[in-house]
C-alpha positions as CSV (number, residue, x, y, z in Angstrom):
1,X,27.2,-24.6,38.3
2,X,26.7,-23.2,34.9
3,X,26.4,-25.8,32.2
4,X,27.7,-24.9,28.7
5,X,25.1,-24.7,26.0
6,X,24.9,-27.2,23.2
7,X,27.4,-26.6,20.4
8,X,25.8,-24.9,17.4
9,X,26.9,-26.3,14.0
10,X,28.8,-23.7,11.9
11,X,26.5,-24.0,9.0
12,X,23.5,-23.1,11.3
13,X,25.4,-20.0,12.5
14,X,26.0,-19.0,8.9
15,X,22.3,-19.6,8.0
16,X,21.2,-17.5,10.9
17,X,23.4,-14.6,9.9
18,X,22.2,-14.8,6.3
19,X,18.5,-14.9,7.3
20,X,19.0,-12.0,9.9
21,X,20.7,-9.9,7.2
22,X,17.9,-10.7,4.7
23,X,15.3,-9.7,7.3
24,X,17.0,-6.4,7.9
25,X,17.4,-5.9,4.2
26,X,13.7,-6.5,3.6
27,X,12.8,-3.9,6.2
28,X,14.8,-1.1,4.4
29,X,12.1,1.1,2.9
30,X,13.9,1.8,-0.3
31,X,14.2,-1.9,-1.2
32,X,10.5,-2.4,-2.1
33,X,10.7,0.5,-4.4
34,X,13.8,-0.9,-6.1
35,X,12.1,-4.3,-6.5
36,X,9.1,-2.6,-8.1
37,X,11.5,-0.7,-10.5
38,X,13.3,-3.9,-11.5
39,X,10.0,-5.8,-12.1
40,X,8.6,-2.9,-14.1
41,X,11.7,-2.9,-16.3
42,X,11.3,-6.7,-16.7
43,X,7.7,-6.3,-17.8
44,X,8.6,-3.6,-20.4
45,X,11.5,-5.8,-21.7
46,X,9.2,-8.8,-21.9
47,X,6.4,-6.9,-23.7
48,X,8.8,-5.4,-26.2
49,X,10.9,-8.5,-26.8
50,X,10.5,-11.0,-29.7
51,X,8.4,-13.0,-27.3
52,X,6.2,-10.0,-26.6
53,X,3.0,-11.8,-27.8
54,X,3.4,-14.3,-25.0
55,X,3.1,-11.5,-22.5
56,X,-0.6,-10.9,-23.4
57,X,-1.3,-14.6,-23.9
58,X,0.1,-15.4,-20.5
59,X,-1.8,-12.8,-18.5
60,X,-5.1,-13.5,-20.3
61,X,-4.9,-17.3,-19.9
62,X,-8.1,-18.5,-18.2
63,X,-7.8,-19.7,-14.5
64,X,-10.8,-21.3,-12.8
65,X,-11.4,-21.5,-9.0
66,X,-14.2,-23.5,-7.5
67,X,-16.0,-26.7,-8.5
68,X,-18.9,-27.5,-10.8
69,X,-21.5,-24.7,-10.9
70,X,-19.9,-23.0,-8.0
71,X,-16.8,-21.8,-9.9
72,X,-15.4,-18.6,-11.3
73,X,-13.4,-18.6,-14.5
74,X,-11.4,-15.5,-15.2
75,X,-8.1,-14.5,-16.8
76,X,-4.9,-14.6,-14.7
77,X,-4.8,-10.8,-15.1
78,X,-8.2,-10.6,-13.4
79,X,-7.0,-12.7,-10.5
80,X,-4.0,-10.5,-10.0
81,X,-5.9,-7.2,-10.3
82,X,-9.1,-8.1,-8.6
83,X,-8.0,-11.0,-6.4
84,X,-4.5,-10.5,-5.0
85,X,-4.9,-6.7,-5.0
86,X,-7.6,-7.2,-2.4
87,X,-4.8,-8.0,0.1
88,X,-3.0,-4.8,-1.0
89,X,-6.2,-2.9,-0.3
90,X,-6.5,-4.7,3.0
91,X,-3.1,-3.3,4.1
92,X,-4.3,0.1,2.9
93,X,-7.4,-0.3,5.1
94,X,-5.3,-1.3,8.1
95,X,-3.0,1.7,7.6
96,X,-6.0,4.0,7.4
97,X,-7.6,2.4,10.5
98,X,-4.4,2.8,12.6
99,X,-3.8,6.4,11.5
100,X,-7.3,7.4,12.4
101,X,-7.0,5.8,15.8
102,X,-3.5,6.9,16.9
103,X,-1.7,8.5,14.0
104,X,-1.6,11.7,11.9
105,X,-5.4,11.4,11.2
106,X,-6.4,11.0,14.9
107,X,-6.5,14.8,15.5
108,X,-8.1,17.3,13.1
109,X,-5.4,19.9,13.9
110,X,-2.6,17.4,12.9
111,X,-4.5,16.1,9.9
112,X,-5.4,19.5,8.5
113,X,-2.1,20.0,6.6
114,X,-1.8,16.6,5.0
115,X,-5.6,16.6,4.3
116,X,-5.4,20.0,2.5
117,X,-2.2,18.9,0.7
118,X,-3.8,15.6,-0.5
119,X,-6.9,17.3,-1.7
120,X,-4.9,19.9,-3.6
121,X,-2.8,17.0,-5.0
122,X,-6.0,15.3,-6.2
123,X,-7.8,18.4,-7.6
124,X,-5.0,20.1,-9.7
125,X,-3.9,16.9,-11.6
126,X,-7.6,16.1,-12.3
127,X,-8.1,19.6,-13.6
128,X,-5.0,19.5,-15.8
129,X,-6.1,16.1,-17.2
130,X,-9.7,17.3,-17.8
131,X,-8.6,20.4,-19.7
132,X,-6.6,18.2,-22.1
133,X,-9.3,15.6,-22.4
134,X,-12.8,17.1,-22.8
135,X,-14.2,14.2,-24.8
136,X,-16.4,12.0,-22.4
137,X,-14.7,8.8,-23.5
138,X,-11.3,10.3,-22.6
139,X,-12.5,12.1,-19.5
140,X,-13.0,8.8,-17.7
141,X,-9.3,8.8,-17.0
142,X,-9.4,12.0,-14.9
143,X,-8.5,10.2,-11.6
144,X,-5.5,8.4,-13.0
145,X,-2.9,11.1,-12.1
146,X,-4.4,11.8,-8.7
147,X,-2.9,8.9,-6.8
148,X,0.4,8.6,-4.9
149,X,2.3,5.3,-4.6
150,X,3.4,5.0,-0.9
151,X,6.1,2.4,-1.5
152,X,7.8,4.2,-4.3
153,X,7.5,7.7,-2.8
154,X,8.8,6.7,0.7
155,X,11.5,4.6,-1.0
156,X,12.8,7.5,-3.0
157,X,12.6,9.8,0.1
158,X,14.7,7.2,2.0
159,X,17.4,7.5,-0.7
160,X,17.9,11.2,0.4
161,X,19.1,9.9,3.8
162,X,18.7,11.3,7.3
163,X,19.2,14.9,6.2
164,X,15.5,15.0,5.4
165,X,13.6,15.8,8.7
166,X,11.4,13.0,10.1
167,X,8.5,15.5,10.0
168,X,8.7,15.6,6.2
169,X,8.6,11.8,6.0
170,X,5.5,11.8,8.3
171,X,3.9,14.5,6.1
172,X,4.5,12.4,3.0
173,X,3.1,9.2,4.7
174,X,0.0,11.0,5.9
175,X,-0.5,12.6,2.5
176,X,-0.2,9.3,0.8
177,X,-2.6,7.6,3.2
178,X,-5.2,10.3,2.6
179,X,-4.5,9.9,-1.1
180,X,-5.4,6.3,-0.7
181,X,-8.7,7.1,1.1
182,X,-9.6,9.5,-1.7
183,X,-8.6,6.9,-4.4
184,X,-10.8,4.3,-2.6
185,X,-13.8,6.7,-2.6
186,X,-13.2,7.6,-6.3
187,X,-13.1,3.9,-7.3
188,X,-16.2,3.2,-5.2
189,X,-18.3,6.1,-6.6
190,X,-16.9,6.7,-10.1
191,X,-15.6,3.3,-11.3
192,X,-18.2,0.9,-10.1
193,X,-20.6,-0.6,-12.6
194,X,-24.4,-0.7,-12.2
195,X,-25.3,-2.0,-8.8
196,X,-26.9,-5.5,-8.6
197,X,-28.6,-6.2,-5.2
198,X,-28.3,-10.0,-5.7
199,X,-24.8,-9.8,-4.1
200,X,-26.0,-8.1,-0.9
201,X,-26.7,-11.3,1.1
202,X,-23.1,-12.4,0.5
203,X,-21.6,-9.1,1.5
204,X,-23.8,-8.7,4.6
205,X,-23.1,-12.3,5.6
206,X,-19.3,-11.6,5.4
207,X,-19.6,-8.5,7.5
208,X,-21.8,-10.2,10.1
209,X,-19.4,-13.1,10.4
210,X,-16.5,-10.8,11.0
211,X,-18.4,-9.0,13.7
212,X,-19.5,-12.3,15.3
213,X,-15.9,-13.7,15.2
214,X,-14.6,-10.5,16.8
215,X,-17.3,-10.7,19.5
216,X,-16.3,-14.3,20.2
217,X,-12.7,-13.2,20.6
218,X,-11.3,-15.2,17.7
219,X,-7.9,-13.8,17.0
220,X,-6.6,-16.2,14.4
221,X,-6.3,-14.3,11.1
222,X,-7.0,-17.4,9.0
223,X,-10.5,-17.6,10.5
224,X,-11.4,-14.4,8.7
225,X,-10.6,-15.8,5.3
226,X,-14.1,-17.2,4.7
227,X,-15.9,-14.0,5.8
228,X,-13.5,-12.0,3.6
229,X,-14.2,-14.3,0.6
230,X,-18.0,-13.9,1.1
231,X,-17.5,-10.1,1.2
232,X,-15.3,-10.2,-2.0
233,X,-17.9,-12.3,-3.9
234,X,-20.7,-10.0,-2.7
235,X,-18.8,-6.9,-3.9
236,X,-18.1,-8.6,-7.3
237,X,-21.8,-9.5,-7.7
238,X,-23.0,-6.1,-6.6
239,X,-20.8,-4.3,-9.1
240,X,-18.4,-2.7,-6.6
241,X,-14.8,-3.4,-7.4
242,X,-14.1,-6.6,-5.3
243,X,-10.6,-5.4,-4.2
244,X,-12.4,-2.8,-2.0
245,X,-13.5,-5.6,0.2
246,X,-10.0,-5.5,1.5
247,X,-10.4,-1.9,2.6
248,X,-13.6,-2.7,4.5
249,X,-12.0,-5.6,6.3
250,X,-9.0,-3.4,7.2
251,X,-11.3,-0.7,8.6
252,X,-13.1,-3.4,10.7
253,X,-9.9,-4.7,12.3
254,X,-9.6,-4.0,16.0
255,X,-7.0,-1.4,17.0
256,X,-6.7,-2.6,20.6
257,X,-5.5,-6.1,21.8
258,X,-8.2,-8.7,22.5
259,X,-9.0,-8.8,26.2
260,X,-9.4,-12.1,28.0
261,X,-9.6,-13.1,31.7
262,X,-5.9,-12.6,31.9
263,X,-4.0,-9.9,30.0
264,X,-1.5,-11.3,27.3
265,X,1.5,-9.7,28.9
266,X,0.6,-11.2,32.3
267,X,0.2,-14.6,30.7
268,X,3.7,-14.3,29.0
269,X,5.3,-13.3,32.3
270,X,3.6,-16.1,34.3
271,X,4.5,-18.8,31.7
272,X,8.1,-17.7,31.3
273,X,8.5,-17.8,35.1
274,X,7.0,-21.3,35.1
275,X,9.4,-22.4,32.4
276,X,12.3,-21.0,34.4
277,X,11.2,-22.9,37.5
278,X,10.9,-26.2,35.6
279,X,14.3,-25.8,34.0
280,X,15.9,-25.4,37.4
281,X,14.0,-28.1,39.2
282,X,14.4,-30.7,36.5
283,X,17.9,-29.7,35.6
284,X,16.9,-29.3,32.0
285,X,15.2,-32.7,31.7
286,X,11.5,-31.8,31.0
287,X,8.8,-34.1,29.6
288,X,7.9,-32.5,26.3
289,X,4.3,-33.6,26.6
290,X,3.9,-31.5,29.8
291,X,4.9,-28.4,27.9
292,X,2.2,-28.7,25.2
293,X,-0.4,-26.7,27.0
294,X,1.9,-24.0,28.4
295,X,3.5,-23.5,24.9
296,X,0.0,-23.3,23.4
297,X,-0.9,-20.6,25.9
298,X,2.3,-18.8,25.3
299,X,1.8,-18.8,21.5
300,X,-1.7,-17.5,21.9
301,X,-0.6,-14.8,24.4
302,X,2.3,-13.8,22.1
303,X,-0.1,-13.4,19.2
304,X,-2.5,-11.2,21.3
305,X,0.1,-8.9,22.8
306,X,-0.1,-6.7,19.7
307,X,-3.4,-5.1,18.5
308,X,-4.8,-7.1,15.5
309,X,-4.4,-4.1,13.2
310,X,-0.7,-3.9,13.9
311,X,-0.1,-7.7,13.9
312,X,-1.9,-8.3,10.6
313,X,-0.3,-5.4,8.9
314,X,3.2,-6.5,10.0
315,X,2.5,-10.0,8.8
316,X,1.1,-9.0,5.4
317,X,3.6,-6.2,4.6
318,X,6.4,-8.4,3.2
319,X,4.0,-10.4,1.1
320,X,2.4,-7.2,-0.3
321,X,5.7,-5.3,-0.8
322,X,7.7,-8.1,-2.3
323,X,5.1,-10.4,-3.8
324,X,1.7,-8.8,-4.7
325,X,2.9,-5.4,-5.8
326,X,5.7,-6.7,-8.0
327,X,3.3,-9.2,-9.5
328,X,0.8,-6.5,-10.2
329,X,3.6,-4.4,-11.8
330,X,4.7,-7.4,-13.9
331,X,1.1,-8.0,-15.1
332,X,0.3,-4.3,-15.9
333,X,3.4,-2.4,-16.7
334,X,4.2,-4.3,-20.0
335,X,3.4,-1.6,-22.6
336,X,4.4,-2.6,-26.1
337,X,6.0,0.5,-27.7
338,X,6.2,-1.0,-31.1
339,X,2.4,-1.3,-31.4
340,X,1.8,2.1,-29.9
341,X,0.1,4.5,-32.4
342,X,-0.1,8.2,-31.6
343,X,-2.3,8.7,-34.6
344,X,-5.2,7.0,-32.8
345,X,-7.6,9.6,-31.5
346,X,-7.1,10.5,-27.9
347,X,-3.9,8.6,-27.2
348,X,-1.7,11.7,-27.2
349,X,-3.9,13.8,-25.0
350,X,-4.5,10.9,-22.5
351,X,-0.8,10.2,-22.1
352,X,0.0,14.0,-21.9
353,X,-2.8,14.5,-19.4
354,X,-1.6,11.8,-17.1
355,X,2.1,12.8,-17.4
356,X,1.5,16.5,-16.8
357,X,-1.0,15.7,-14.0
358,X,1.7,13.7,-12.1
359,X,4.8,15.8,-12.8
360,X,3.2,19.3,-12.6
361,X,-0.3,18.9,-11.1
362,X,0.8,17.0,-8.0
363,X,3.5,19.4,-6.7
364,X,1.5,22.5,-7.7
365,X,-1.6,21.2,-5.9
366,X,0.2,20.0,-2.8
367,X,2.4,23.1,-2.3
368,X,-0.4,25.6,-3.1
369,X,-3.0,23.9,-0.9
370,X,-0.5,23.6,2.0
371,X,0.5,27.3,1.6
372,X,-3.1,28.5,1.6
373,X,-4.1,26.5,4.7
374,X,-1.1,27.8,6.6
375,X,-1.6,31.4,5.5
376,X,-5.3,31.2,6.5
377,X,-4.2,30.0,10.0
378,X,-6.0,26.6,9.8
379,X,-2.7,24.8,10.5
380,X,1.0,25.1,10.6
381,X,4.1,23.3,9.3
382,X,5.3,20.5,11.5
383,X,8.5,21.1,13.6
384,X,11.7,21.1,11.5
385,X,9.7,21.2,8.3
386,X,10.3,24.0,5.8
387,X,8.6,24.9,2.5
388,X,11.5,23.3,0.8
389,X,10.6,20.0,2.4
390,X,6.9,20.5,1.3
391,X,8.2,21.0,-2.2
392,X,10.1,17.7,-2.0
393,X,6.9,16.0,-0.8
394,X,5.0,17.6,-3.7
395,X,7.4,16.3,-6.2
396,X,7.4,12.8,-4.8
397,X,3.6,12.9,-4.6
398,X,3.7,12.6,-8.4
399,X,4.9,9.0,-8.2
400,X,1.5,7.4,-8.9
401,X,2.5,4.0,-10.3
402,X,0.5,1.2,-8.5
403,X,-2.7,3.0,-7.7
404,X,-2.6,5.1,-11.0
405,X,-2.2,1.9,-13.1
406,X,-5.0,0.3,-11.1
407,X,-7.4,3.2,-11.9
408,X,-6.3,3.2,-15.5
409,X,-7.4,-0.4,-15.8
410,X,-10.8,0.7,-14.5
411,X,-11.1,3.8,-16.7
412,X,-10.3,2.4,-20.1
413,X,-11.4,-0.7,-21.9
414,X,-9.8,0.4,-25.2
415,X,-6.3,-1.1,-25.5
416,X,-4.7,2.0,-27.2
417,X,-6.1,4.4,-24.6
418,X,-5.1,2.0,-21.7
419,X,-1.6,1.7,-23.1
420,X,-1.4,5.5,-23.5
421,X,-2.5,6.0,-19.9
422,X,0.0,3.4,-18.6
423,X,2.8,5.1,-20.6
424,X,1.8,8.4,-19.0
425,X,1.9,6.8,-15.6
426,X,5.3,5.2,-16.1
427,X,6.9,8.3,-17.7
428,X,5.2,10.7,-15.2
429,X,6.1,8.6,-12.1
430,X,9.7,8.2,-13.4
431,X,10.1,12.0,-14.0
432,X,8.5,12.8,-10.6
433,X,11.0,10.4,-8.8
434,X,14.0,11.9,-10.6
435,X,12.8,15.5,-10.0
436,X,12.1,14.7,-6.3
437,X,15.6,13.3,-5.9
438,X,17.3,16.2,-7.6
439,X,15.3,18.8,-5.6
440,X,15.9,16.9,-2.4
441,X,19.6,16.6,-3.1
442,X,19.9,20.3,-3.8
443,X,18.0,21.2,-0.6
444,X,20.2,18.9,1.5
445,X,23.4,20.3,-0.1
446,X,22.2,23.9,0.4
447,X,21.3,23.3,4.1
448,X,24.6,21.5,4.7
449,X,26.4,24.5,3.2
450,X,24.6,26.7,5.7
451,X,22.0,28.2,3.4
452,X,19.3,29.9,5.5
453,X,16.2,27.7,5.9
454,X,14.1,30.5,7.2
455,X,11.5,30.0,4.5
456,X,9.1,28.3,6.9
457,X,5.8,30.1,7.3
458,X,4.3,29.4,10.7
């Protein structure tokens, strides 16, 4: 005889519906881009309001971590850019690791097109910027317009709807990931200070601990916080940007589930069957203490069903998309227009170089490099993709934002030049997003009207 389940209070049902709706909402790709846009506007309003002076005071307030001699005292701005952004770079490293193992970068033939497009999208903006900024002090910003912001670009593409073929979205994602790889290499080789070997013992200890923990089969992500902290401190002492420690940790994360004596799925099936037998034999009256060990095993097996690279990325994604990246935008996008002076040497050319690099250099480089590799027979366009779609990808590739602002902070110590670069990033990324939307809408409208789409070159 079937027993009716316990009556669920109405308020709990309402809460469940709200939380389920919120969870679905947070997984809509365009939402994180909208949040970034709102926070950027808030930063600009704050920096240009009557309380604008408090913006700089707040982010440059000293914050100390540690105790006694073993402490680090830096500004809040430092802890956001060099501390929390390590988690952002960890997610970047996880994405790269997964794509190399089973994604668009796992096969050279598949990776050829996005690789060529990404390299073209890095080279042409850098050339445009360098032509406009030949002075060595200004030339340090050459890498600012070379980056693509995945969250913003994919979010804007999502606004175009399902009319855009999935292959175009995959091409944009692969291109943005390769862009991130190039950006990481640029930061490591061109924006790292003089190397100090005193930090090597910390960095090596962090790497060895990660390898030992993996060898021991430790799957709890919190166990890797200490090795990650050692690696971060080591990078900071060596002179390598400490946020890159996140990339190294991501690249070291296993891409297959941890294997024990019994496979996680088999453990889950066995324990669920055991729970079912107990529920039937005891008529629902079970001693909770007898369930402690099976529940513990079930929790561990549930954790280990997914590969660590997938599990950690899924766990960190909401925190990065809706916490760390908006906080980074709030701390870095506040450019005070009132105090901006175009008469200061180099400010105009820096801003123009970044803006033109993003708005013109990115689409020209991406489309031209893609066209050349296809014409030379090194690769072909993905199924259902056309050159119109590649053009949309090129336009959206000009949305630099997060990574571009990050590089700008490394390139310039001068406040006027840094503000000029940030202004170029904000204006260029905004123009690229609007142009990408307009071009995408025109293409969608033309294809719905039956305009021939035979412009694909195979």
